[in-house]
N, C-alpha and C positions, 0 to 999 in steps of 0.2 A: 559131407558137404564141406566145401572149402572154407567158407566163412559164414558167420551168422548174418543173414540179410535183415536189415531193419524192417523190410516189408513183411517178414515172417515172424518177427519177435512180438510177443504179447506186450505192448507198451504200457507198462505200469510204473508209476513212481511212488516211492514211499513218502508218506507225509514226513516233513522234516522232524527228526527226532530231537528232543531236548539234549543239551550237551551232556547231562549226567547219563542219559540213556545211551548215547553214542559211546561214551567211555566204557560203560558196562558191556556193550555189544563188541567193542573193540577187544576187550578182554576175552570174550567168547570166541572171537575170530582167532586170537593167538592160541587158544586151547585147541580149536579145531585144526589149526595147522599142525600142531604137535601131535595130536591124538589120531587124526584122520588122514592128513596128507602125508606126513613124514613116513609112516609105516609103508604106505603104498609107493612112495618115491624110493625108499630104501630097497624095496623088493624089486624095483626096476633098475637097480644099479646106481642110483643117485647117491653121492657121498654127502656126509653131514656138512662138509665145507661148502659144497655147491648150494645145498638147501639154505644154510644160514645166509649166504651171500645174496641169494635170490630175495629173501624176505627181510633183510637187514633194515631197509628204509621204507618198507611197504606199510601203508595204512589203508583202511577201507576207503574207497572212493565213493562218496555219497552222491556224486553228481552223475553217475552212470544210470542209464535207463534200466528198467526191468528188475529193480531191487525190491525184495520182500524181507525186511529185517525180522529177526526172530519175534514171534508173537503177533505179527501184523497180517492182515488178510490181503489177498490179491484183489485189486479193484481197478478195472480199466479206466483210463482217462476218458471222460464223457466227450471232450472236445477234440479227440484225436482225428486228424485228417491225414490221408496219404494219397499218393498218386492214383492208386486203383479206385479210390472213392470219388475223386473228381475226374475230369477227363484225363485219361492216361497220357494225353499230349504233354503233361507236365514232366513226364519221364524222358521225353524226347526234346528237351529244350534246345533252342537253336545253338546256343553257345556250347553246350556239352557235346552235341553231335558234331558241330563243325571243328571244335578243338580236337576231339578224338580222331576225326578224319584227317585233318591237316597234319598233325604231329605223327599220326600213324603212317602216312605216306613218306614222311621224312625217315621214320624208323625202318620202313620197308626198304628204302634205298640203302640206309646205313648198315642194316643187318641182313642184306639179301642172302649172303652165303649161309649164315646160320639158319635163317628161316627155311631155306631150301633143304638144308641137311636135316632139320627137325621134321619137316613135312615128309621127307623121304623115309625117315625112321619111324614116324608115328602115323602118317596118313592124315594128319590134321593140317588144313590149309594155313599158310602163314597169316592171311588176312584175319582169320578167326582168332589166332593167338594174339595178334596185334590189338584187335578190338577189346579183348578181355584185359590185356595189359593197360590199355588206355582207360577203360572203365574203372579198373580196380585202383590204380595209383597214378593216373595221368602220365603213364610212361616213366614212373619213378619221380615225378616232380611234386607229388602231393606229400605234405608233411605227415609223418606218422607220430603222433604226439605222446602216446601213453607208455608207461612202464607196463610190460606185458604181465608181470607177476602181480602187480596191483590190480589190473583189470581182471585177470583170470581168478586171482584169489578172492576179490570182492564177489564176483559172479558165482564162483564155486561155493562160496559160503552163504550168500543170500540173494539168489535170483530165481526167476521162474523156471530156469533150466539148470539148476544147481549141479545135478549129476553130470550133465554134458560138460559143463564148464570145469568141473573138477577133473574129469578125464583129460581135458585139454591142458589143464594146469600141470598134470603129471607129465604130459608130453613135452610141455615147455621146459620143465626141469630136466628131462632127458636131453633136449637140445643144448641146454646150458652145460650139462655134464660132459657132452661131447667136446666142449672146449672151443667151438667155433665162435661163440658169442658169450662174453662174460655176462652174468645175470643183469647187472645194472644197465647194460647197453641194449638189452632186448626190448625193442620198441614195438608197439602194436596199435591197432585201431581201438575204438571204444569197445569192440566186440572181441578183442584178443587176436585179430588177424595180423599176420606177420609179412613183412617184406613187400617187394614190388608186385607179386601176384596176389598178395593178401591171402595167403594160405593160413588156415588154422594150424596150430602146432602139430596135430596128428597128421595133417596133410604134408607138412614139411618133412616129417619122418618118413612118410610113405611115398611121396612123389617128387620131391625136390631132386633135380638132375643137374649134372655137370654139362654145360653147353660150350665151355671155352677150353676144355681139356686140361685144366690145372689140377684135377683130382678132387675138387671141392664143389659142392652145390651151394653157391652163395646167392640167395634170392634177394639179398639186401643191396649188394653193390655191383653184381655182374648182370649186365643186360642179356648176355648170351645165356647165362644160367636161368634167368627169368623166362626167356623164350622156351628153352628146353623143358623147364619144369611145367609150364602151362601145357605144352604139347604132350608131355608124358602123362599128366593128370587126365586130359581128355581121352587119350588113347587107352589108358587103363580103365576108364569108365565106359568104354564101348563105342568110341567114335568109329563110324563106318567109312573107311577110305572110299573115295570116288563118289560119295553122295554129298549133296548140298545140305544146308540146314533147313531151307524152305523157300517159298515163293508167295508174293502177294497175289491175291486172286479176287475176282468178283464172284459173289454168291447170289444167284437169282432168288427172287422172293419166294418161289415155291420149294426151295431147299431150306429146311428148318435149321435155325441156329442150334437146335438141340442135338444136332448130329456131331457137335464138337466133342473132342476128347481123345486122349491117347488110347483109350479102350474101345474106340469105334473106327479103327483104321480100315482102309481098303486100298486097293491099287489106285494110283493116281489116275490111270486111264478110266477107272470106274467113276471117280469124282468128275472127270471131264464129261463122261456120259450123262451125268446129272445136270450138266450145264455150267459147272464151275470152270472158269477160264482164268488163265494167267493174265495179269494186267499188261497193257501195252500191246495187245495182239501178238504177243510172243508165245510160241509153243513151249510146253514143258520139254526138257531134254528127253529123248527117246528112252534112254536107260532108266530115267526116273519114272516115266509113265508106267513101266512094268513093275515098279517097286511100291512098297506100302507108303502111304501118306495119311496125314491126320488133319482134320479141320481145326483151325485155331481162330477164335474170334474174341480177342482179349477185352474188347469193349462191347461185345454182343453186336447188335445192329447199329451201334453208335460209333463205329470206327472201321479201320481196315481189317480185312480178313486174309487168312493165309492157309496154304496147304504146307504143312511142315513134315519133315522126315524124322526118323529116330534120332538123328544127330541134334535136333532141337532139344530133345529131352536129355541128351548128354550135357548140353549147355546148362540146362536146369540143375544138373548135378553140381555144377560149379556154384550156382546161386539159385535157390529154388524160387524163382519168380518168372512168370511168363514175359513180363516187360523187360527184365534183365536179359533173358536169352534173346528176345527180339531185338533189343538194342545192340547186342553183340553181333548178331547176324546181319543186321542192317548196316552198322558202321563198317563191318568187314567188307560188305559189298561196295560201300562208298569208297573205301580205301583202294580196292583193287579195280573195280569196274566203273567208278565214277557215277554211280546211280544217284538220282536225286531223292527228294522226299517220297514218302508213301503216296500213292495215287489218291487213295481215299482219305479224307480228313478225320481227325478225332473230334467228335462232336461233344458238346457239353452234356454231362450226365448228372448234374446236380452236385451236391456237396454233403454226402452222407458221412456219418462218423462210424467208427468201427463197432461200437455198441449197437448202433442201428442195424448194421449189417448182420451182427450176431443174432439180434432179435428176429430179424427176417429169416435167418437160417433155422433158428429153433422152431419157428412157425411152420416152415416147410418140412422139417423133420417130423413134426407132429402129424403132418398130412401124409407121411410115408415116403418122402423124398430123401435121397442120399445126397447131401450137400458137401460131403467130405469133412464134416465137423463144424460146429458152430463157433468158429474162431474169428469171425469178423472180416475174413479175407475172401473176396469173391473169385475163387478159383473156378476151374472149368466145371466142376460138379455143381457148384452153386449157380453158375451162369445158366447151365442147361436146365437145372431144376426150376429156376425162375421161368425159363421159356416153356417148359412142360406145364407148369401151373397156369401160365398165361394162355396157352393153347387149350387147356382143359376148361378154362373159364371163358372161352369165346373171344379172347383177345389176340392181337397180333404179337407173336413172340419177339421180344427185343433181347432177351437173355442177358440182362444186366440189371443190377440193383438200382432202382430210381426212387425218387421221393414218394411218388404216388403209391408204390408198392408197400411202403412201410405201413400206411394206414390200412391198405387192403388186406394185408396179411396179419394185422394186429389181432391177438387172441380176444 
Protein backbone atom coordinates (compact mmCIF):
# COMPACT_ATOMS: atom_id res chain seq x y z
CA UNK A 1 0.00 0.00 0.00
CA UNK A 2 1.27 3.47 -0.88
CA UNK A 3 0.27 5.21 2.25
CA UNK A 4 -1.75 4.53 5.36
CA UNK A 5 -5.33 5.58 4.80
CA UNK A 6 -7.04 7.26 7.75
CA UNK A 7 -10.16 5.34 6.68
CA UNK A 8 -8.38 2.07 7.38
CA UNK A 9 -6.45 2.90 10.57
CA UNK A 10 -7.91 1.80 13.89
CA UNK A 11 -8.27 5.26 15.36
CA UNK A 12 -7.16 5.11 18.95
CA UNK A 13 -5.67 7.80 21.08
CA UNK A 14 -3.72 7.18 24.21
CA UNK A 15 -4.87 8.90 27.35
CA UNK A 16 -2.54 11.80 28.04
CA UNK A 17 0.37 10.37 29.99
CA UNK A 18 1.72 12.29 32.98
CA UNK A 19 4.99 14.12 32.35
CA UNK A 20 7.03 11.65 34.38
CA UNK A 21 5.57 8.71 32.44
CA UNK A 22 6.34 10.42 29.15
CA UNK A 23 9.93 10.96 30.23
CA UNK A 24 10.22 7.27 31.14
CA UNK A 25 8.66 6.20 27.82
CA UNK A 26 10.94 8.56 25.94
CA UNK A 27 13.88 6.70 27.48
CA UNK A 28 12.38 3.39 26.38
CA UNK A 29 12.06 4.84 22.87
CA UNK A 30 15.78 5.71 22.74
CA UNK A 31 16.62 2.20 23.93
CA UNK A 32 14.37 0.72 21.26
CA UNK A 33 16.07 2.79 18.58
CA UNK A 34 19.49 1.56 19.65
CA UNK A 35 18.67 -2.07 20.32
CA UNK A 36 16.02 -2.80 17.67
CA UNK A 37 16.20 -0.25 14.87
CA UNK A 38 19.93 0.35 14.55
CA UNK A 39 20.90 -3.32 14.00
CA UNK A 40 18.29 -3.65 11.26
CA UNK A 41 19.31 -0.39 9.63
CA UNK A 42 22.98 -1.33 9.74
CA UNK A 43 22.19 -4.64 8.07
CA UNK A 44 20.58 -2.69 5.21
CA UNK A 45 23.70 -0.59 4.66
CA UNK A 46 22.73 2.48 6.71
CA UNK A 47 25.76 4.16 8.29
CA UNK A 48 25.95 5.30 11.88
CA UNK A 49 26.30 8.88 10.68
CA UNK A 50 22.99 8.72 8.81
CA UNK A 51 21.27 6.99 11.72
CA UNK A 52 22.38 9.58 14.26
CA UNK A 53 21.48 12.48 11.97
CA UNK A 54 17.99 11.04 11.44
CA UNK A 55 17.18 10.89 15.15
CA UNK A 56 19.27 13.75 16.51
CA UNK A 57 16.29 16.02 17.13
CA UNK A 58 13.51 13.44 17.16
CA UNK A 59 11.20 12.99 20.11
CA UNK A 60 8.01 10.99 20.43
CA UNK A 61 5.07 12.84 18.87
CA UNK A 62 2.19 12.35 21.28
CA UNK A 63 -0.27 14.15 19.00
CA UNK A 64 -0.32 11.42 16.36
CA UNK A 65 -3.33 9.08 16.14
CA UNK A 66 -3.24 5.31 16.75
CA UNK A 67 -0.75 5.45 19.63
CA UNK A 68 -0.58 2.72 22.27
CA UNK A 69 2.10 3.62 24.85
CA UNK A 70 3.77 0.71 26.62
CA UNK A 71 1.45 -0.81 29.19
CA UNK A 72 -1.76 0.71 27.81
CA UNK A 73 -4.69 -1.08 26.23
CA UNK A 74 -6.04 -0.37 22.76
CA UNK A 75 -9.45 1.29 23.09
CA UNK A 76 -11.47 2.63 20.15
CA UNK A 77 -12.80 6.14 20.49
CA UNK A 78 -16.54 5.78 21.04
CA UNK A 79 -17.36 8.98 19.19
CA UNK A 80 -15.41 8.30 16.02
CA UNK A 81 -17.17 9.25 12.82
CA UNK A 82 -15.90 8.94 9.27
CA UNK A 83 -17.23 9.38 5.74
CA UNK A 84 -18.27 5.73 5.41
CA UNK A 85 -20.48 5.93 8.50
CA UNK A 86 -22.39 9.00 7.38
CA UNK A 87 -23.44 9.58 3.81
CA UNK A 88 -20.37 8.90 1.67
CA UNK A 89 -21.25 12.19 -0.02
CA UNK A 90 -18.86 13.77 2.52
CA UNK A 91 -15.97 12.21 0.60
CA UNK A 92 -17.07 13.97 -2.58
CA UNK A 93 -17.26 17.52 -1.26
CA UNK A 94 -17.93 20.14 -3.89
CA UNK A 95 -14.73 22.02 -3.25
CA UNK A 96 -12.41 19.00 -3.26
CA UNK A 97 -13.89 17.59 -6.47
CA UNK A 98 -13.92 20.93 -8.27
CA UNK A 99 -10.40 21.89 -7.20
CA UNK A 100 -8.96 18.53 -8.23
CA UNK A 101 -10.72 18.82 -11.58
CA UNK A 102 -9.86 22.45 -12.36
CA UNK A 103 -6.18 22.22 -11.44
CA UNK A 104 -6.01 18.78 -13.02
CA UNK A 105 -7.00 20.23 -16.38
CA UNK A 106 -4.29 22.86 -16.03
CA UNK A 107 -1.74 20.16 -15.23
CA UNK A 108 -2.96 18.08 -18.17
CA UNK A 109 -2.10 20.95 -20.51
CA UNK A 110 1.19 21.76 -18.78
CA UNK A 111 2.44 18.17 -18.73
CA UNK A 112 0.82 16.80 -21.89
CA UNK A 113 4.07 15.40 -23.29
CA UNK A 114 5.06 13.69 -20.02
CA UNK A 115 1.58 12.24 -19.50
CA UNK A 116 1.55 10.88 -23.04
CA UNK A 117 4.99 9.32 -22.61
CA UNK A 118 4.06 7.73 -19.27
CA UNK A 119 0.78 6.38 -20.62
CA UNK A 120 2.64 4.90 -23.58
CA UNK A 121 5.16 3.25 -21.25
CA UNK A 122 2.76 2.01 -18.56
CA UNK A 123 -0.70 1.86 -20.09
CA UNK A 124 -2.06 4.04 -17.27
CA UNK A 125 -4.23 6.92 -18.55
CA UNK A 126 -2.98 10.39 -17.75
CA UNK A 127 -6.32 11.39 -16.27
CA UNK A 128 -6.00 8.69 -13.59
CA UNK A 129 -2.47 9.77 -12.70
CA UNK A 130 -3.62 13.38 -12.42
CA UNK A 131 -6.56 12.49 -10.18
CA UNK A 132 -4.31 10.58 -7.77
CA UNK A 133 -1.81 13.44 -7.72
CA UNK A 134 -4.61 15.89 -6.97
CA UNK A 135 -6.09 13.77 -4.21
CA UNK A 136 -2.77 13.02 -2.53
CA UNK A 137 -1.11 16.43 -2.43
CA UNK A 138 -3.26 18.92 -4.33
CA UNK A 139 -0.75 18.69 -7.20
CA UNK A 140 2.07 19.49 -4.81
CA UNK A 141 0.35 22.47 -3.20
CA UNK A 142 -0.54 20.83 0.13
CA UNK A 143 1.91 21.35 3.00
CA UNK A 144 3.69 18.21 4.22
CA UNK A 145 4.36 19.21 7.81
CA UNK A 146 6.05 16.41 9.74
CA UNK A 147 9.56 15.08 10.23
CA UNK A 148 9.35 11.61 8.68
CA UNK A 149 11.64 10.06 11.29
CA UNK A 150 9.60 11.50 14.15
CA UNK A 151 6.37 10.09 12.68
CA UNK A 152 7.73 6.70 11.69
CA UNK A 153 9.79 6.39 14.85
CA UNK A 154 6.81 7.18 17.07
CA UNK A 155 4.51 4.82 15.21
CA UNK A 156 7.11 2.08 14.98
CA UNK A 157 7.61 2.24 18.72
CA UNK A 158 4.02 2.57 19.93
CA UNK A 159 1.16 2.25 17.47
CA UNK A 160 -1.48 -0.27 16.53
CA UNK A 161 0.66 -1.30 13.51
CA UNK A 162 4.12 -1.04 15.03
CA UNK A 163 5.72 -3.74 12.88
CA UNK A 164 4.52 -2.13 9.67
CA UNK A 165 5.78 1.31 10.65
CA UNK A 166 9.12 -0.08 11.83
CA UNK A 167 9.63 -1.59 8.38
CA UNK A 168 8.82 1.79 6.84
CA UNK A 169 11.23 3.48 9.23
CA UNK A 170 14.05 1.25 7.98
CA UNK A 171 13.08 2.12 4.39
CA UNK A 172 13.20 5.84 5.24
CA UNK A 173 16.71 5.41 6.63
CA UNK A 174 17.72 3.74 3.35
CA UNK A 175 16.36 6.76 1.46
CA UNK A 176 18.42 9.08 3.66
CA UNK A 177 21.50 6.91 3.23
CA UNK A 178 21.19 7.24 -0.55
CA UNK A 179 21.93 10.93 -0.05
CA UNK A 180 19.09 12.46 -2.01
CA UNK A 181 17.48 13.90 1.10
CA UNK A 182 19.31 14.79 4.30
CA UNK A 183 17.48 13.27 7.28
CA UNK A 184 16.32 16.58 8.75
CA UNK A 185 14.63 17.59 5.52
CA UNK A 186 12.66 14.41 4.92
CA UNK A 187 9.07 15.57 5.47
CA UNK A 188 5.99 13.37 5.67
CA UNK A 189 2.29 13.27 6.40
CA UNK A 190 1.02 12.22 9.84
CA UNK A 191 1.18 8.62 8.55
CA UNK A 192 4.74 8.84 7.21
CA UNK A 193 3.85 9.25 3.51
CA UNK A 194 6.41 11.13 1.41
CA UNK A 195 6.44 13.53 -1.50
CA UNK A 196 3.82 14.67 -3.97
CA UNK A 197 2.49 11.13 -4.66
CA UNK A 198 2.45 10.44 -0.89
CA UNK A 199 4.39 7.19 -1.17
CA UNK A 200 5.29 5.30 1.95
CA UNK A 201 9.11 4.94 2.12
CA UNK A 202 9.07 1.33 0.86
CA UNK A 203 7.11 2.50 -2.18
CA UNK A 204 9.65 5.27 -2.80
CA UNK A 205 12.35 2.60 -2.92
CA UNK A 206 10.27 0.32 -5.11
CA UNK A 207 8.37 2.56 -7.50
CA UNK A 208 9.75 6.11 -7.67
CA UNK A 209 10.69 6.81 -11.30
CA UNK A 210 12.62 9.38 -13.32
CA UNK A 211 10.21 11.28 -15.54
CA UNK A 212 12.36 14.23 -16.59
CA UNK A 213 15.47 12.34 -17.64
CA UNK A 214 17.91 13.82 -15.12
CA UNK A 215 18.80 10.44 -13.66
CA UNK A 216 17.01 11.01 -10.33
CA UNK A 217 13.57 10.07 -9.07
CA UNK A 218 12.61 13.23 -7.17
CA UNK A 219 8.99 12.91 -6.03
CA UNK A 220 9.36 16.01 -3.85
CA UNK A 221 10.26 18.68 -6.40
CA UNK A 222 9.82 17.21 -9.88
CA UNK A 223 6.31 17.14 -11.30
CA UNK A 224 7.47 14.93 -14.18
CA UNK A 225 8.97 12.43 -11.73
CA UNK A 226 5.74 12.49 -9.71
CA UNK A 227 3.70 11.64 -12.81
CA UNK A 228 6.10 8.87 -13.83
CA UNK A 229 6.17 7.41 -10.32
CA UNK A 230 2.38 7.19 -9.99
CA UNK A 231 2.13 5.57 -13.41
CA UNK A 232 4.90 3.12 -12.55
CA UNK A 233 3.23 2.18 -9.27
CA UNK A 234 -0.12 1.42 -10.91
CA UNK A 235 1.46 -0.49 -13.79
CA UNK A 236 3.52 -2.61 -11.40
CA UNK A 237 0.37 -3.39 -9.42
CA UNK A 238 -1.42 -4.81 -12.43
CA UNK A 239 -3.14 -1.97 -14.30
CA UNK A 240 -4.72 -3.45 -17.43
CA UNK A 241 -4.05 -1.17 -20.42
CA UNK A 242 -7.05 -0.44 -22.59
CA UNK A 243 -9.59 -0.99 -19.84
CA UNK A 244 -11.46 1.70 -17.93
CA UNK A 245 -11.83 1.81 -14.15
CA UNK A 246 -15.64 1.52 -14.14
CA UNK A 247 -19.05 2.95 -15.03
CA UNK A 248 -21.98 4.31 -13.04
CA UNK A 249 -25.02 2.09 -13.53
CA UNK A 250 -28.63 1.61 -12.52
CA UNK A 251 -29.45 -1.60 -10.66
CA UNK A 252 -33.05 -2.79 -10.90
CA UNK A 253 -34.84 -3.75 -7.66
CA UNK A 254 -34.82 -7.45 -8.52
CA UNK A 255 -31.01 -7.54 -8.67
CA UNK A 256 -29.85 -7.97 -5.10
CA UNK A 257 -27.18 -5.69 -3.70
CA UNK A 258 -25.69 -8.85 -2.18
CA UNK A 259 -24.17 -9.56 -5.62
CA UNK A 260 -21.52 -6.93 -4.86
CA UNK A 261 -17.84 -7.75 -4.56
CA UNK A 262 -14.60 -8.50 -6.41
CA UNK A 263 -15.16 -12.22 -5.80
CA UNK A 264 -18.47 -12.23 -7.69
CA UNK A 265 -17.38 -10.99 -11.09
CA UNK A 266 -18.96 -11.83 -14.43
CA UNK A 267 -18.77 -10.52 -17.96
CA UNK A 268 -20.27 -7.05 -18.21
CA UNK A 269 -22.61 -8.37 -20.91
CA UNK A 270 -24.00 -10.77 -18.29
CA UNK A 271 -24.64 -7.88 -15.91
CA UNK A 272 -26.49 -6.20 -18.76
CA UNK A 273 -28.62 -9.31 -19.22
CA UNK A 274 -29.72 -8.97 -15.60
CA UNK A 275 -31.02 -5.47 -16.34
CA UNK A 276 -28.07 -3.42 -15.12
CA UNK A 277 -27.55 -0.47 -17.46
CA UNK A 278 -25.04 2.31 -17.80
CA UNK A 279 -26.46 5.68 -16.75
CA UNK A 280 -27.38 8.24 -19.39
CA UNK A 281 -28.58 5.60 -21.86
CA UNK A 282 -25.00 5.13 -23.00
CA UNK A 283 -23.86 1.63 -23.97
CA UNK A 284 -20.86 -0.03 -22.41
CA UNK A 285 -17.89 -0.07 -24.78
CA UNK A 286 -18.04 -3.30 -26.77
CA UNK A 287 -14.58 -4.43 -25.63
CA UNK A 288 -15.63 -3.92 -22.01
CA UNK A 289 -18.86 -5.90 -22.49
CA UNK A 290 -16.89 -9.06 -23.14
CA UNK A 291 -14.56 -8.55 -20.17
CA UNK A 292 -15.09 -9.12 -16.45
CA UNK A 293 -16.78 -6.53 -14.27
CA UNK A 294 -17.85 -6.33 -10.64
CA UNK A 295 -20.84 -4.75 -8.93
CA UNK A 296 -19.89 -1.94 -6.52
CA UNK A 297 -22.48 -0.32 -4.25
CA UNK A 298 -20.44 1.68 -1.71
CA UNK A 299 -23.56 2.98 0.05
CA UNK A 300 -25.72 -0.05 -0.65
CA UNK A 301 -29.11 1.03 -1.96
CA UNK A 302 -28.49 4.50 -0.50
CA UNK A 303 -26.32 5.87 -3.30
CA UNK A 304 -24.83 5.43 -6.75
CA UNK A 305 -23.97 1.97 -8.08
CA UNK A 306 -21.16 0.99 -10.42
CA UNK A 307 -19.81 -1.81 -12.54
CA UNK A 308 -16.06 -1.63 -12.01
CA UNK A 309 -13.17 -3.37 -13.71
CA UNK A 310 -10.04 -4.97 -12.25
CA UNK A 311 -8.38 -1.56 -12.60
CA UNK A 312 -10.62 -0.23 -9.84
CA UNK A 313 -8.95 -2.66 -7.46
CA UNK A 314 -5.51 -1.54 -8.67
CA UNK A 315 -6.53 1.95 -7.54
CA UNK A 316 -7.39 0.41 -4.18
CA UNK A 317 -3.83 -0.88 -3.96
CA UNK A 318 -2.81 2.79 -3.84
CA UNK A 319 -5.19 3.47 -0.96
CA UNK A 320 -7.41 0.70 0.33
CA UNK A 321 -10.73 2.52 0.27
CA UNK A 322 -13.66 2.12 -2.11
CA UNK A 323 -14.40 5.82 -1.84
CA UNK A 324 -10.79 6.77 -2.59
CA UNK A 325 -10.69 4.66 -5.75
CA UNK A 326 -14.10 5.99 -6.77
CA UNK A 327 -12.98 9.58 -6.22
CA UNK A 328 -9.90 9.02 -8.40
CA UNK A 329 -11.84 7.43 -11.21
CA UNK A 330 -14.56 10.06 -11.10
CA UNK A 331 -12.22 13.06 -10.99
CA UNK A 332 -10.15 11.57 -13.79
CA UNK A 333 -13.28 11.35 -15.93
CA UNK A 334 -14.17 14.93 -15.08
CA UNK A 335 -10.68 16.11 -16.07
CA UNK A 336 -10.68 14.43 -19.47
CA UNK A 337 -14.33 14.03 -20.46
CA UNK A 338 -16.03 16.87 -18.61
CA UNK A 339 -18.60 14.59 -16.95
CA UNK A 340 -20.79 15.99 -14.20
CA UNK A 341 -21.79 14.62 -10.81
CA UNK A 342 -22.99 11.07 -10.33
CA UNK A 343 -26.51 10.56 -11.64
CA UNK A 344 -27.75 9.01 -8.40
CA UNK A 345 -27.55 10.98 -5.14
CA UNK A 346 -25.85 9.89 -1.94
CA UNK A 347 -28.67 9.60 0.56
CA UNK A 348 -28.35 10.10 4.31
CA UNK A 349 -27.49 6.82 6.04
CA UNK A 350 -27.42 8.00 9.63
CA UNK A 351 -24.52 8.71 11.90
CA UNK A 352 -23.03 5.47 13.20
CA UNK A 353 -19.71 5.24 15.01
CA UNK A 354 -17.00 2.75 14.32
CA UNK A 355 -17.61 0.77 17.53
CA UNK A 356 -21.30 0.47 16.55
CA UNK A 357 -20.29 -0.92 13.16
CA UNK A 358 -17.87 -3.35 14.82
CA UNK A 359 -20.60 -4.54 17.20
CA UNK A 360 -22.89 -5.16 14.23
CA UNK A 361 -20.11 -7.07 12.46
CA UNK A 362 -19.51 -9.31 15.49
CA UNK A 363 -23.22 -10.10 15.64
CA UNK A 364 -23.23 -11.06 11.97
CA UNK A 365 -20.11 -13.19 12.46
CA UNK A 366 -21.89 -15.04 15.27
CA UNK A 367 -24.64 -15.85 12.77
CA UNK A 368 -22.11 -17.32 10.36
CA UNK A 369 -21.54 -14.36 8.04
CA UNK A 370 -18.14 -13.43 6.62
CA UNK A 371 -17.91 -9.67 7.19
CA UNK A 372 -14.20 -9.42 6.46
CA UNK A 373 -13.31 -8.82 10.11
CA UNK A 374 -14.96 -6.82 12.88
CA UNK A 375 -12.95 -3.66 12.23
CA UNK A 376 -15.77 -1.12 12.20
CA UNK A 377 -15.31 -0.47 8.48
CA UNK A 378 -18.30 -1.28 6.22
CA UNK A 379 -16.47 -2.91 3.32
CA UNK A 380 -18.16 -4.98 0.65
CA UNK A 381 -18.23 -8.17 2.77
CA UNK A 382 -19.97 -6.32 5.58
CA UNK A 383 -22.37 -4.59 3.19
CA UNK A 384 -23.50 -7.77 1.50
CA UNK A 385 -23.67 -9.67 4.81
CA UNK A 386 -26.10 -7.04 6.03
CA UNK A 387 -28.11 -7.53 2.83
CA UNK A 388 -28.16 -11.30 3.22
CA UNK A 389 -29.31 -10.99 6.83
CA UNK A 390 -32.03 -8.56 5.74
CA UNK A 391 -33.25 -10.89 3.01
CA UNK A 392 -33.19 -13.90 5.35
CA UNK A 393 -35.38 -11.94 7.76
CA UNK A 394 -37.94 -10.89 5.21
CA UNK A 395 -36.63 -7.36 4.77
CA UNK A 396 -35.69 -5.44 1.65
CA UNK A 397 -31.92 -5.57 1.36
CA UNK A 398 -30.23 -2.17 1.64
CA UNK A 399 -26.68 -3.54 2.16
CA UNK A 400 -25.48 -0.75 4.41
CA UNK A 401 -25.19 -0.32 8.20
CA UNK A 402 -28.04 1.80 9.48
CA UNK A 403 -29.23 2.83 12.92
CA UNK A 404 -32.14 0.41 13.02
CA UNK A 405 -29.87 -2.55 12.39
CA UNK A 406 -27.81 -1.84 15.51
CA UNK A 407 -30.71 -2.76 17.79
CA UNK A 408 -31.95 -5.54 15.51
CA UNK A 409 -28.59 -7.29 15.58
CA UNK A 410 -27.82 -6.62 19.23
CA UNK A 411 -27.05 -9.87 21.13
